[in-house]
Gaussian input, Z-matrix of N, CA and C with variables (Angstrom, degrees):
# hf/3-21g

backbone

0 1
 N
 C     1     B1
 C     2     B2     1     A1
 N     3     B3     2     A2     1     D1
 C     4     B4     3     A3     2     D2
 C     5     B5     4     A4     3     D3
 N     6     B6     5     A5     4     D4
 C     7     B7     6     A6     5     D5
 C     8     B8     7     A7     6     D6
 N     9     B9     8     A8     7     D7
 C    10    B10     9     A9     8     D8
 C    11    B11    10    A10     9     D9
 N    12    B12    11    A11    10    D10
 C    13    B13    12    A12    11    D11
 C    14    B14    13    A13    12    D12
 N    15    B15    14    A14    13    D13
 C    16    B16    15    A15    14    D14
 C    17    B17    16    A16    15    D15
 N    18    B18    17    A17    16    D16
 C    19    B19    18    A18    17    D17
 C    20    B20    19    A19    18    D18
 N    21    B21    20    A20    19    D19
 C    22    B22    21    A21    20    D20
 C    23    B23    22    A22    21    D21
 N    24    B24    23    A23    22    D22
 C    25    B25    24    A24    23    D23
 C    26    B26    25    A25    24    D24
 N    27    B27    26    A26    25    D25
 C    28    B28    27    A27    26    D26
 C    29    B29    28    A28    27    D27
 N    30    B30    29    A29    28    D28
 C    31    B31    30    A30    29    D29
 C    32    B32    31    A31    30    D30
 N    33    B33    32    A32    31    D31
 C    34    B34    33    A33    32    D32
 C    35    B35    34    A34    33    D33
 N    36    B36    35    A35    34    D34
 C    37    B37    36    A36    35    D35
 C    38    B38    37    A37    36    D36
 N    39    B39    38    A38    37    D37
 C    40    B40    39    A39    38    D38
 C    41    B41    40    A40    39    D39
 N    42    B42    41    A41    40    D40
 C    43    B43    42    A42    41    D41
 C    44    B44    43    A43    42    D42
 N    45    B45    44    A44    43    D43
 C    46    B46    45    A45    44    D44
 C    47    B47    46    A46    45    D45
 N    48    B48    47    A47    46    D46
 C    49    B49    48    A48    47    D47
 C    50    B50    49    A49    48    D48
 N    51    B51    50    A50    49    D49
 C    52    B52    51    A51    50    D50
 C    53    B53    52    A52    51    D51
 N    54    B54    53    A53    52    D52
 C    55    B55    54    A54    53    D53
 C    56    B56    55    A55    54    D54
 N    57    B57    56    A56    55    D55
 C    58    B58    57    A57    56    D56
 C    59    B59    58    A58    57    D57
 N    60    B60    59    A59    58    D58
 C    61    B61    60    A60    59    D59
 C    62    B62    61    A61    60    D60
 N    63    B63    62    A62    61    D61
 C    64    B64    63    A63    62    D62
 C    65    B65    64    A64    63    D63
 N    66    B66    65    A65    64    D64
 C    67    B67    66    A66    65    D65
 C    68    B68    67    A67    66    D66
 N    69    B69    68    A68    67    D67
 C    70    B70    69    A69    68    D68
 C    71    B71    70    A70    69    D69
 N    72    B72    71    A71    70    D70
 C    73    B73    72    A72    71    D71
 C    74    B74    73    A73    72    D72
 N    75    B75    74    A74    73    D73
 C    76    B76    75    A75    74    D74
 C    77    B77    76    A76    75    D75
 N    78    B78    77    A77    76    D76
 C    79    B79    78    A78    77    D77
 C    80    B80    79    A79    78    D78
 N    81    B81    80    A80    79    D79
 C    82    B82    81    A81    80    D80
 C    83    B83    82    A82    81    D81
 N    84    B84    83    A83    82    D82
 C    85    B85    84    A84    83    D83
 C    86    B86    85    A85    84    D84
 N    87    B87    86    A86    85    D85
 C    88    B88    87    A87    86    D86
 C    89    B89    88    A88    87    D87
 N    90    B90    89    A89    88    D88
 C    91    B91    90    A90    89    D89
 C    92    B92    91    A91    90    D90
 N    93    B93    92    A92    91    D91
 C    94    B94    93    A93    92    D92
 C    95    B95    94    A94    93    D93
 N    96    B96    95    A95    94    D94
 C    97    B97    96    A96    95    D95
 C    98    B98    97    A97    96    D96
 N    99    B99    98    A98    97    D97
 C   100   B100    99    A99    98    D98
 C   101   B101   100   A100    99    D99
 N   102   B102   101   A101   100   D100
 C   103   B103   102   A102   101   D101
 C   104   B104   103   A103   102   D102
 N   105   B105   104   A104   103   D103
 C   106   B106   105   A105   104   D104
 C   107   B107   106   A106   105   D105
 N   108   B108   107   A107   106   D106
 C   109   B109   108   A108   107   D107
 C   110   B110   109   A109   108   D108
 N   111   B111   110   A110   109   D109
 C   112   B112   111   A111   110   D110
 C   113   B113   112   A112   111   D111
 N   114   B114   113   A113   112   D112
 C   115   B115   114   A114   113   D113
 C   116   B116   115   A115   114   D114
 N   117   B117   116   A116   115   D115
 C   118   B118   117   A117   116   D116
 C   119   B119   118   A118   117   D117
 N   120   B120   119   A119   118   D118
 C   121   B121   120   A120   119   D119
 C   122   B122   121   A121   120   D120
 N   123   B123   122   A122   121   D121
 C   124   B124   123   A123   122   D122
 C   125   B125   124   A124   123   D123
 N   126   B126   125   A125   124   D124
 C   127   B127   126   A126   125   D125
 C   128   B128   127   A127   126   D126
 N   129   B129   128   A128   127   D127
 C   130   B130   129   A129   128   D128
 C   131   B131   130   A130   129   D129
 N   132   B132   131   A131   130   D130
 C   133   B133   132   A132   131   D131
 C   134   B134   133   A133   132   D132
 N   135   B135   134   A134   133   D133
 C   136   B136   135   A135   134   D134
 C   137   B137   136   A136   135   D135
 N   138   B138   137   A137   136   D136
 C   139   B139   138   A138   137   D137
 C   140   B140   139   A139   138   D138
 N   141   B141   140   A140   139   D139
 C   142   B142   141   A141   140   D140
 C   143   B143   142   A142   141   D141
 N   144   B144   143   A143   142   D142
 C   145   B145   144   A144   143   D143
 C   146   B146   145   A145   144   D144
 N   147   B147   146   A146   145   D145
 C   148   B148   147   A147   146   D146
 C   149   B149   148   A148   147   D147
 N   150   B150   149   A149   148   D148
 C   151   B151   150   A150   149   D149
 C   152   B152   151   A151   150   D150
 N   153   B153   152   A152   151   D151
 C   154   B154   153   A153   152   D152
 C   155   B155   154   A154   153   D153
 N   156   B156   155   A155   154   D154
 C   157   B157   156   A156   155   D155
 C   158   B158   157   A157   156   D156
 N   159   B159   158   A158   157   D157
 C   160   B160   159   A159   158   D158
 C   161   B161   160   A160   159   D159
 N   162   B162   161   A161   160   D160
 C   163   B163   162   A162   161   D161
 C   164   B164   163   A163   162   D162
 N   165   B165   164   A164   163   D163
 C   166   B166   165   A165   164   D164
 C   167   B167   166   A166   165   D165
 N   168   B168   167   A167   166   D166
 C   169   B169   168   A168   167   D167
 C   170   B170   169   A169   168   D168
 N   171   B171   170   A170   169   D169
 C   172   B172   171   A171   170   D170
 C   173   B173   172   A172   171   D171
 N   174   B174   173   A173   172   D172
 C   175   B175   174   A174   173   D173
 C   176   B176   175   A175   174   D174
 N   177   B177   176   A176   175   D175
 C   178   B178   177   A177   176   D176
 C   179   B179   178   A178   177   D177
 N   180   B180   179   A179   178   D178
 C   181   B181   180   A180   179   D179
 C   182   B182   181   A181   180   D180
 N   183   B183   182   A182   181   D181
 C   184   B184   183   A183   182   D182
 C   185   B185   184   A184   183   D183
 N   186   B186   185   A185   184   D184
 C   187   B187   186   A186   185   D185
 C   188   B188   187   A187   186   D186
 N   189   B189   188   A188   187   D187
 C   190   B190   189   A189   188   D188
 C   191   B191   190   A190   189   D189
 N   192   B192   191   A191   190   D190
 C   193   B193   192   A192   191   D191
 C   194   B194   193   A193   192   D192
 N   195   B195   194   A194   193   D193
 C   196   B196   195   A195   194   D194
 C   197   B197   196   A196   195   D195
 N   198   B198   197   A197   196   D196
 C   199   B199   198   A198   197   D197
 C   200   B200   199   A199   198   D198
 N   201   B201   200   A200   199   D199
 C   202   B202   201   A201   200   D200
 C   203   B203   202   A202   201   D201
 N   204   B204   203   A203   202   D202
 C   205   B205   204   A204   203   D203
 C   206   B206   205   A205   204   D204
 N   207   B207   206   A206   205   D205
 C   208   B208   207   A207   206   D206
 C   209   B209   208   A208   207   D207
 N   210   B210   209   A209   208   D208
 C   211   B211   210   A210   209   D209
 C   212   B212   211   A211   210   D210
 N   213   B213   212   A212   211   D211
 C   214   B214   213   A213   212   D212
 C   215   B215   214   A214   213   D213
 N   216   B216   215   A215   214   D214
 C   217   B217   216   A216   215   D215
 C   218   B218   217   A217   216   D216
 N   219   B219   218   A218   217   D217
 C   220   B220   219   A219   218   D218
 C   221   B221   220   A220   219   D219
 N   222   B222   221   A221   220   D220
 C   223   B223   222   A222   221   D221
 C   224   B224   223   A223   222   D222

   B1=1.4238
   B2=1.5253
   B3=1.3111
   B4=1.4644
   B5=1.5263
   B6=1.3235
   B7=1.4544
   B8=1.5178
   B9=1.3293
   B10=1.4723
   B11=1.5361
   B12=1.3217
   B13=1.4678
   B14=1.5144
   B15=1.2977
   B16=1.4668
   B17=1.5298
   B18=1.3325
   B19=1.4426
   B20=1.5208
   B21=1.3305
   B22=1.4582
   B23=1.5188
   B24=1.3219
   B25=1.4568
   B26=1.5242
   B27=1.3442
   B28=1.4557
   B29=1.5198
   B30=1.3311
   B31=1.4527
   B32=1.5246
   B33=1.3355
   B34=1.4523
   B35=1.5239
   B36=1.3193
   B37=1.4635
   B38=1.5250
   B39=1.3180
   B40=1.4585
   B41=1.5058
   B42=1.3290
   B43=1.4747
   B44=1.5160
   B45=1.3279
   B46=1.4843
   B47=1.5065
   B48=1.3389
   B49=1.4685
   B50=1.5223
   B51=1.2880
   B52=1.4860
   B53=1.4947
   B54=1.3142
   B55=1.4514
   B56=1.5316
   B57=1.3410
   B58=1.4601
   B59=1.5241
   B60=1.3360
   B61=1.4619
   B62=1.5319
   B63=1.3237
   B64=1.4803
   B65=1.5316
   B66=1.3092
   B67=1.4677
   B68=1.5357
   B69=1.3184
   B70=1.4769
   B71=1.5245
   B72=1.3338
   B73=1.4537
   B74=1.5096
   B75=1.3088
   B76=1.4825
   B77=1.5154
   B78=1.3326
   B79=1.4483
   B80=1.5086
   B81=1.3338
   B82=1.4763
   B83=1.5164
   B84=1.3277
   B85=1.4740
   B86=1.5228
   B87=1.3187
   B88=1.4865
   B89=1.5323
   B90=1.3528
   B91=1.4502
   B92=1.5092
   B93=1.3272
   B94=1.4592
   B95=1.5347
   B96=1.3269
   B97=1.4634
   B98=1.5356
   B99=1.3280
   B100=1.4483
   B101=1.5524
   B102=1.3404
   B103=1.4551
   B104=1.5230
   B105=1.3180
   B106=1.4626
   B107=1.5103
   B108=1.3457
   B109=1.4687
   B110=1.5152
   B111=1.3114
   B112=1.4585
   B113=1.5109
   B114=1.3298
   B115=1.4573
   B116=1.5146
   B117=1.3513
   B118=1.4563
   B119=1.5137
   B120=1.3280
   B121=1.4776
   B122=1.5363
   B123=1.3224
   B124=1.4679
   B125=1.5414
   B126=1.3026
   B127=1.4620
   B128=1.5432
   B129=1.3165
   B130=1.4698
   B131=1.5208
   B132=1.3329
   B133=1.4828
   B134=1.5281
   B135=1.3179
   B136=1.4522
   B137=1.5377
   B138=1.3123
   B139=1.4647
   B140=1.5047
   B141=1.3137
   B142=1.4877
   B143=1.5245
   B144=1.3388
   B145=1.4621
   B146=1.5150
   B147=1.3436
   B148=1.4603
   B149=1.5355
   B150=1.3261
   B151=1.4659
   B152=1.5178
   B153=1.3055
   B154=1.4555
   B155=1.5334
   B156=1.3194
   B157=1.4558
   B158=1.5215
   B159=1.3164
   B160=1.4776
   B161=1.5160
   B162=1.3452
   B163=1.4585
   B164=1.5500
   B165=1.3482
   B166=1.4546
   B167=1.5441
   B168=1.3220
   B169=1.4681
   B170=1.5333
   B171=1.3153
   B172=1.4807
   B173=1.5165
   B174=1.3095
   B175=1.4641
   B176=1.5251
   B177=1.3408
   B178=1.4697
   B179=1.5251
   B180=1.3026
   B181=1.4615
   B182=1.5292
   B183=1.3001
   B184=1.4492
   B185=1.5025
   B186=1.3315
   B187=1.4483
   B188=1.5264
   B189=1.3065
   B190=1.4772
   B191=1.5177
   B192=1.3243
   B193=1.4567
   B194=1.5232
   B195=1.2978
   B196=1.4717
   B197=1.5194
   B198=1.3262
   B199=1.4574
   B200=1.5130
   B201=1.3383
   B202=1.4783
   B203=1.5242
   B204=1.3349
   B205=1.4701
   B206=1.5287
   B207=1.3194
   B208=1.4788
   B209=1.5200
   B210=1.3390
   B211=1.4878
   B212=1.5429
   B213=1.3218
   B214=1.4500
   B215=1.5181
   B216=1.3074
   B217=1.4810
   B218=1.5001
   B219=1.3396
   B220=1.4572
   B221=1.5156
   B222=1.3496
   B223=1.4600
   B224=1.4541
   A1=107.24
   A2=116.83
   A3=120.95
   A4=109.33
   A5=114.59
   A6=120.09
   A7=112.85
   A8=116.14
   A9=122.45
   A10=111.51
   A11=114.92
   A12=120.58
   A13=112.51
   A14=117.62
   A15=121.46
   A16=109.53
   A17=114.80
   A18=120.53
   A19=114.56
   A20=117.17
   A21=120.86
   A22=109.47
   A23=116.71
   A24=122.85
   A25=107.96
   A26=117.38
   A27=121.10
   A28=111.06
   A29=114.84
   A30=122.37
   A31=105.79
   A32=115.88
   A33=120.97
   A34=107.66
   A35=115.67
   A36=119.86
   A37=109.77
   A38=116.05
   A39=120.49
   A40=112.20
   A41=116.26
   A42=120.41
   A43=115.18
   A44=117.43
   A45=117.57
   A46=111.20
   A47=118.80
   A48=121.60
   A49=109.76
   A50=115.58
   A51=122.37
   A52=115.71
   A53=114.93
   A54=121.47
   A55=111.67
   A56=117.71
   A57=119.85
   A58=112.11
   A59=116.44
   A60=120.51
   A61=110.62
   A62=116.76
   A63=120.22
   A64=110.16
   A65=117.23
   A66=120.88
   A67=109.51
   A68=117.09
   A69=120.83
   A70=111.95
   A71=116.80
   A72=121.60
   A73=110.73
   A74=117.23
   A75=120.04
   A76=111.18
   A77=117.43
   A78=119.45
   A79=111.89
   A80=117.01
   A81=121.22
   A82=110.86
   A83=117.37
   A84=120.69
   A85=112.21
   A86=115.61
   A87=121.43
   A88=112.32
   A89=116.82
   A90=119.63
   A91=114.88
   A92=116.80
   A93=121.52
   A94=109.35
   A95=116.25
   A96=120.11
   A97=106.22
   A98=115.61
   A99=122.06
   A100=111.61
   A101=115.47
   A102=121.99
   A103=106.33
   A104=117.22
   A105=121.84
   A106=108.84
   A107=115.12
   A108=119.33
   A109=110.33
   A110=115.02
   A111=122.78
   A112=107.19
   A113=116.52
   A114=119.84
   A115=112.88
   A116=118.82
   A117=120.58
   A118=111.40
   A119=116.40
   A120=120.45
   A121=110.46
   A122=116.82
   A123=120.92
   A124=110.78
   A125=118.15
   A126=120.44
   A127=111.01
   A128=116.26
   A129=119.78
   A130=109.69
   A131=117.59
   A132=121.12
   A133=110.48
   A134=118.26
   A135=121.16
   A136=110.58
   A137=116.61
   A138=120.95
   A139=111.09
   A140=117.65
   A141=121.97
   A142=109.59
   A143=116.77
   A144=119.60
   A145=111.69
   A146=117.78
   A147=120.69
   A148=111.11
   A149=116.08
   A150=118.95
   A151=110.50
   A152=118.59
   A153=120.74
   A154=109.90
   A155=118.54
   A156=121.35
   A157=111.28
   A158=116.49
   A159=120.75
   A160=112.94
   A161=116.05
   A162=121.73
   A163=107.34
   A164=116.76
   A165=120.12
   A166=117.55
   A167=118.78
   A168=115.67
   A169=114.53
   A170=116.17
   A171=119.80
   A172=112.81
   A173=115.38
   A174=122.95
   A175=105.56
   A176=115.57
   A177=120.87
   A178=110.06
   A179=115.23
   A180=120.07
   A181=107.05
   A182=115.71
   A183=119.77
   A184=111.94
   A185=114.95
   A186=122.76
   A187=107.51
   A188=115.53
   A189=120.77
   A190=108.14
   A191=116.58
   A192=121.59
   A193=109.10
   A194=116.42
   A195=123.09
   A196=107.18
   A197=116.63
   A198=120.05
   A199=113.16
   A200=117.49
   A201=120.79
   A202=110.96
   A203=116.14
   A204=118.70
   A205=109.95
   A206=115.63
   A207=120.38
   A208=110.94
   A209=116.85
   A210=120.60
   A211=109.71
   A212=116.70
   A213=119.75
   A214=113.18
   A215=116.93
   A216=120.58
   A217=113.11
   A218=117.33
   A219=121.30
   A220=112.97
   A221=117.47
   A222=120.28
   A223=108.57
   D1=136.37
   D2=177.25
   D3=-110.49
   D4=104.98
   D5=179.20
   D6=-89.54
   D7=6.49
   D8=179.22
   D9=56.84
   D10=44.00
   D11=179.58
   D12=-110.55
   D13=-1.01
   D14=-178.68
   D15=-54.23
   D16=133.43
   D17=179.89
   D18=89.15
   D19=-7.08
   D20=177.84
   D21=-85.31
   D22=173.38
   D23=178.55
   D24=-128.01
   D25=141.32
   D26=179.27
   D27=-139.08
   D28=136.39
   D29=170.66
   D30=-99.31
   D31=121.83
   D32=178.66
   D33=-112.66
   D34=108.50
   D35=-179.07
   D36=-77.32
   D37=152.49
   D38=-179.71
   D39=58.94
   D40=40.23
   D41=-170.75
   D42=-105.76
   D43=21.69
   D44=179.77
   D45=-87.49
   D46=-9.39
   D47=179.12
   D48=-162.45
   D49=173.37
   D50=173.15
   D51=57.98
   D52=-140.44
   D53=-174.99
   D54=-63.55
   D55=-38.84
   D56=178.94
   D57=-60.99
   D58=-42.90
   D59=178.30
   D60=-65.87
   D61=-40.52
   D62=178.69
   D63=-62.23
   D64=-42.35
   D65=178.75
   D66=-63.20
   D67=-47.06
   D68=178.95
   D69=-58.95
   D70=-38.77
   D71=179.20
   D72=-64.54
   D73=-46.14
   D74=-179.83
   D75=-65.95
   D76=-39.15
   D77=175.95
   D78=-61.91
   D79=-42.26
   D80=177.16
   D81=-61.14
   D82=-39.59
   D83=177.52
   D84=-64.10
   D85=-26.38
   D86=178.41
   D87=-83.06
   D88=-3.04
   D89=179.69
   D90=94.06
   D91=12.19
   D92=178.73
   D93=-83.10
   D94=137.25
   D95=172.42
   D96=-79.08
   D97=118.57
   D98=-169.21
   D99=-106.06
   D100=134.41
   D101=172.29
   D102=-108.81
   D103=113.47
   D104=177.55
   D105=-84.65
   D106=145.77
   D107=-179.64
   D108=-135.67
   D109=139.77
   D110=173.15
   D111=-159.11
   D112=179.79
   D113=-173.98
   D114=-89.93
   D115=-18.84
   D116=-175.59
   D117=-117.30
   D118=136.42
   D119=-179.60
   D120=-59.07
   D121=-39.48
   D122=-178.43
   D123=-64.21
   D124=-47.78
   D125=-178.76
   D126=-65.84
   D127=-39.07
   D128=178.62
   D129=-63.47
   D130=-46.34
   D131=179.86
   D132=-61.12
   D133=-41.33
   D134=179.30
   D135=-64.91
   D136=-41.55
   D137=179.54
   D138=-64.83
   D139=-41.39
   D140=176.34
   D141=-57.54
   D142=-47.64
   D143=-179.60
   D144=-63.47
   D145=-41.55
   D146=179.92
   D147=-63.93
   D148=-40.23
   D149=-179.41
   D150=-70.11
   D151=-40.21
   D152=178.38
   D153=-64.20
   D154=-35.19
   D155=177.96
   D156=-70.28
   D157=-36.52
   D158=-178.50
   D159=-76.23
   D160=-32.62
   D161=-178.17
   D162=-133.99
   D163=79.75
   D164=-173.47
   D165=-50.46
   D166=-38.17
   D167=-179.57
   D168=-81.54
   D169=3.92
   D170=-174.37
   D171=-65.67
   D172=143.93
   D173=170.37
   D174=-95.67
   D175=108.37
   D176=-174.40
   D177=-131.78
   D178=137.44
   D179=168.58
   D180=-140.11
   D181=166.44
   D182=-177.93
   D183=-131.43
   D184=150.66
   D185=178.22
   D186=-135.60
   D187=120.94
   D188=175.31
   D189=-91.66
   D190=113.26
   D191=-179.09
   D192=-166.64
   D193=150.31
   D194=173.30
   D195=-93.56
   D196=98.38
   D197=-176.17
   D198=-69.56
   D199=-6.07
   D200=175.85
   D201=-81.21
   D202=-9.36
   D203=179.85
   D204=-110.69
   D205=152.89
   D206=178.75
   D207=-60.40
   D208=-41.01
   D209=-179.18
   D210=-64.01
   D211=-40.32
   D212=-179.55
   D213=-68.09
   D214=-32.52
   D215=178.27
   D216=-72.55
   D217=-21.26
   D218=-179.96
   D219=-74.09
   D220=-19.10
   D221=-179.84
   D222=-69.60

C-alpha cells in the first residue's frame, strides 16, 4: 500500500510492543522516518533493534520518556 508518506517523520508513542510497534513497523515500510517511544531505555533499544531487523532500510531512532509528564515532553 502506498500512503504517500515516504520522506515524512513520525513519533509513535507507546511503540515498544503491541499495536504501537505494529504501527511503527508499517510506517517504516512506507518510508517514514520513525521515532519509537517508551518509558524504559532497555525496551526502547530492543524495539529499535527489532524494527531495524524487520525493515532493514528503515530510519529508526528511539526516545525513552513518559510523554504524559512535562519532563518527558521536554526530551
